[in-house]
C-alpha positions in Angstrom: 9.0 -10.0 30.6 9.8 -9.3 27.0 7.7 -11.2 24.5 9.1 -13.0 21.5 8.2 -11.6 18.1 8.0 -13.8 15.0 7.3 -13.0 11.4 5.4 -15.6 9.2 5.5 -14.8 5.5 2.3 -16.5 4.2 0.8 -16.4 7.6 -2.9 -15.7 6.8 -3.9 -19.1 5.5 -3.2 -22.8 5.6 -0.1 -23.9 7.6 0.9 -20.3 8.1 -2.4 -19.5 9.8 -2.0 -22.6 12.1 1.6 -21.7 12.9 0.6 -18.1 13.8 -2.0 -19.5 16.2 0.6 -21.8 17.8 3.0 -18.9 18.3 0.3 -16.7 19.8 -0.8 -19.4 22.2 2.8 -19.5 23.5 2.5 -15.7 24.2 4.4 -14.5 21.2 3.7 -11.4 19.1 3.2 -12.6 15.5 3.4 -10.6 12.3 1.4 -12.7 9.8 2.1 -11.6 6.3 -0.4 -12.2 3.5 -2.1 -10.7 0.6 -5.3 -11.2 2.6 -3.9 -10.4 6.0 -7.3 -9.6 7.3 -8.1 -13.3 7.2 -5.4 -14.1 9.8 -6.0 -16.5 12.7 -7.9 -15.5 15.8 -6.1 -14.2 18.8 -5.2 -16.9 21.3 -3.3 -17.4 24.5 -1.3 -14.5 25.7 0.0 -13.5 22.3 -1.3 -11.5 19.5 -1.4 -11.9 15.8 -1.1 -8.8 13.6 -2.1 -9.1 10.0 0.3 -7.4 7.6 -0.7 -6.9 4.0 2.3 -7.6 1.8 3.2 -9.2 -1.5 6.3 -11.3 -1.9 6.4 -10.5 -5.6 7.6 -7.1 -4.4 10.2 -8.2 -2.0 12.1 -4.9 -1.4 8.8 -3.1 -0.5 7.8 -6.0 1.7 11.3 -5.9 3.4 11.0 -2.3 4.3 7.5 -2.9 5.8 8.8 -5.8 7.9 11.7 -3.8 9.2 9.1 -1.4 10.4 7.3 -4.3 12.2 10.6 -5.2 13.9 11.0 -1.7 15.1 7.4 -1.6 16.3 7.1 -5.1 17.9 10.7 -6.0 18.7 13.6 -8.0 17.3 12.9 -11.5 15.8 12.7 -14.8 17.6 11.7 -16.7 14.5 11.1 -16.1 10.8 9.0 -18.5 8.7 8.4 -18.7 5.0 5.3 -20.4 3.6 4.5 -18.2 0.5 4.0 -19.5 -3.0 3.0 -18.0 -6.3 -0.7 -17.7 -6.8 -0.8 -15.4 -9.8 -2.1 -16.2 -13.3 0.9 -15.1 -15.2 4.2 -16.8 -16.0 4.5 -19.6 -13.6 8.2 -20.1 -14.0 9.1 -16.5 -13.3 6.4 -16.0 -10.7 7.2 -19.1 -8.7 10.9 -18.3 -8.6 10.3 -14.6 -7.7 7.8 -15.4 -4.9 9.1 -18.7 -3.4 12.9 -18.4 -3.9 14.1 -14.9 -4.6 11.8 -13.2 -2.1 12.9 -15.7 0.6 16.6 -14.9 -0.2 16.0 -11.2 -0.1 14.1 -11.2 3.1 16.6 -13.5 4.9 19.4 -11.2 3.8 17.5 -8.1 4.8 16.4 -9.4 8.2 19.5 -11.4 9.2 20.6 -8.7 11.6 17.1 -8.4 13.2 17.2 -11.5 15.4 17.0 -11.1 19.1 20.1 -12.7 20.8 17.8 -13.8 23.6 15.2 -15.4 21.1 15.1 -18.7 19.4 17.0 -17.3 16.3 15.3 -19.7 13.9 14.3 -19.6 10.3 12.0 -22.2 8.8 11.2 -22.7 5.2 8.1 -24.8 4.3 8.7 -26.6 1.1 7.2 -29.8 -0.3 8.1 -33.4 -0.9 7.9 -32.3 -4.5 11.3 -30.8 -4.0 12.6 -34.4 -4.1 9.8 -36.4 -5.8 7.7 -35.6 -8.9 4.0 -34.7 -8.8 2.8 -34.5 -12.4 -0.1 -32.3 -11.4 2.3 -29.5 -10.4 4.4 -27.3 -12.7 8.1 -27.6 -13.4 8.5 -24.2 -11.7 6.9 -25.6 -8.5 9.3 -28.6 -8.3 12.4 -26.5 -9.0 11.4 -23.8 -6.5 10.8 -26.4 -3.7 14.2 -28.1 -4.5 15.9 -24.7 -4.4 14.5 -23.9 -1.0 16.2 -27.0 0.4 19.6 -25.9 -0.8 18.9 -22.3 0.2 18.3 -23.4 3.7 21.5 -25.4 3.8 23.4 -22.4 2.5 22.0 -20.1 5.1 22.5 -22.7 7.9 26.2 -22.4 7.2 26.3 -18.7 6.5 24.2 -17.7 9.5 25.4 -20.4 11.9 28.2 -18.2 13.4 25.4 -15.7 14.5 23.5 -18.5 16.2 20.8 -18.5 13.6 19.3 -21.9 12.7 17.7 -22.6 9.3 15.6 -25.7 8.5 13.0 -27.0 6.1 9.7 -28.7 6.6 8.5 -30.6 3.5 4.9 -31.9 3.7 3.0 -34.2 1.4 -0.6 -33.4 0.4 -2.5 -32.3 3.5 -5.9 -31.0 4.6 -6.2 -27.4 5.6 -9.2 -25.3 6.5 -9.5 -24.0 2.9 -9.6 -27.5 1.4 -11.5 -29.4 4.1 -14.8 -29.3 2.3 -13.1 -30.6 -0.9 -11.8 -33.7 0.8 -14.9 -34.2 3.0 -16.9 -34.6 -0.2 -14.5 -37.1 -1.7 -14.6 -40.2 0.4 -12.8 -42.4 -2.2 -9.9 -40.0 -2.3 -9.6 -39.9 1.5 -9.7 -43.7 1.6 -7.0 -43.9 -1.1 -4.7 -41.7 0.9 -5.4 -43.8 4.0 -4.6 -47.0 2.0 -1.2 -45.9 0.6 0.1 -43.9 3.6 1.8 -46.0 6.3 0.2 -44.0 9.1 -3.2 -44.7 7.5 -4.6 -41.2 7.0 -4.1 -37.8 5.5 -1.9 -35.1 7.0 -3.4 -31.9 8.3 -2.1 -28.3 8.2 -2.0 -28.3 12.0 0.4 -31.2 12.0 2.7 -29.5 9.5 2.6 -26.3 11.6 3.5 -28.2 14.8 6.7 -29.5 13.1 7.6 -26.0 12.0 7.0 -24.8 15.5 9.3 -27.5 16.9 12.1 -26.4 14.6 11.6 -22.8 15.5 11.6 -23.5 19.3 14.2 -24.2 21.9 13.7 -28.0 21.7 15.5 -27.8 18.3 18.3 -25.5 19.5 21.1 -27.6 18.0 19.3 -28.5 14.7 20.2 -26.6 11.5 20.4 -27.3 7.8 17.9 -30.2 8.0 14.8 -31.1 6.1 11.9 -32.9 7.9 9.4 -34.7 5.7 5.9 -34.6 7.1 4.2 -37.3 5.0 3.2 -40.1 7.3 5.8 -42.4 5.7 4.4 -42.2 2.2 7.7 -41.3 0.6 9.2 -44.5 2.0 7.0 -46.7 -0.2 8.6 -48.3 -3.3 6.7 -46.9 -6.3 6.3 -50.1 -8.3 5.2 -52.0 -5.2 2.7 -49.3 -4.3 1.3 -49.2 -7.9 0.8 -53.0 -7.8 -1.0 -52.7 -4.5 -3.3 -50.0 -5.7 -4.1 -51.9 -8.9 -4.9 -55.0 -6.9 -2.0 -56.9 -8.5 -0.3 -58.1 -5.3 0.2 -61.7 -4.3 
């Protein structure tokens, strides 16, 4: 039986790493793109994860390489985007180039590479900062995340006639393998998140990945152009009420 093949841009760390492992456990072949592709997830289940070294700052070069992966491993079932700018240069230009323009170029360049028998899904992982404001993040980060939401809506309409679905997953702050030690050593911060989040705890990278996997899979076969927040209900809290609660000014 033919295996599904999915590409994850930003698949060597964080949520991308977790998503790659989920796909592999389902028996998929996974091309996990990252600047540190050798750090990809372990093989699991009946699938295989293939690390692919690539840089979204050079989207056209990356596109050619990924077309080669499609020829080698088969047409696409799913295409997921989790990359963000990690450079030390101009944040505005870098974030736009890596997060938005590279996503656009790769979707355009791979739109004809979907297997008609596959899930034909595209998922963009953004952030609740595409809607809300996180002062610790740059203006570029906020604008890029907001742009991804509209980009997904655009491609949902444009690619819908081909049976390709496009959706967005927008998480809040979450714990990933690379940041677990940081949060483990800061009990007060963990307790604060537990206090302000309706579900009473922090999110994990695995939970974000499971939502992305759902949107990629057949259970979401008639869902497109949508954004799912993975924030434990935190964005539902009225800000001034929440501030009073944290400051102990309730009652």
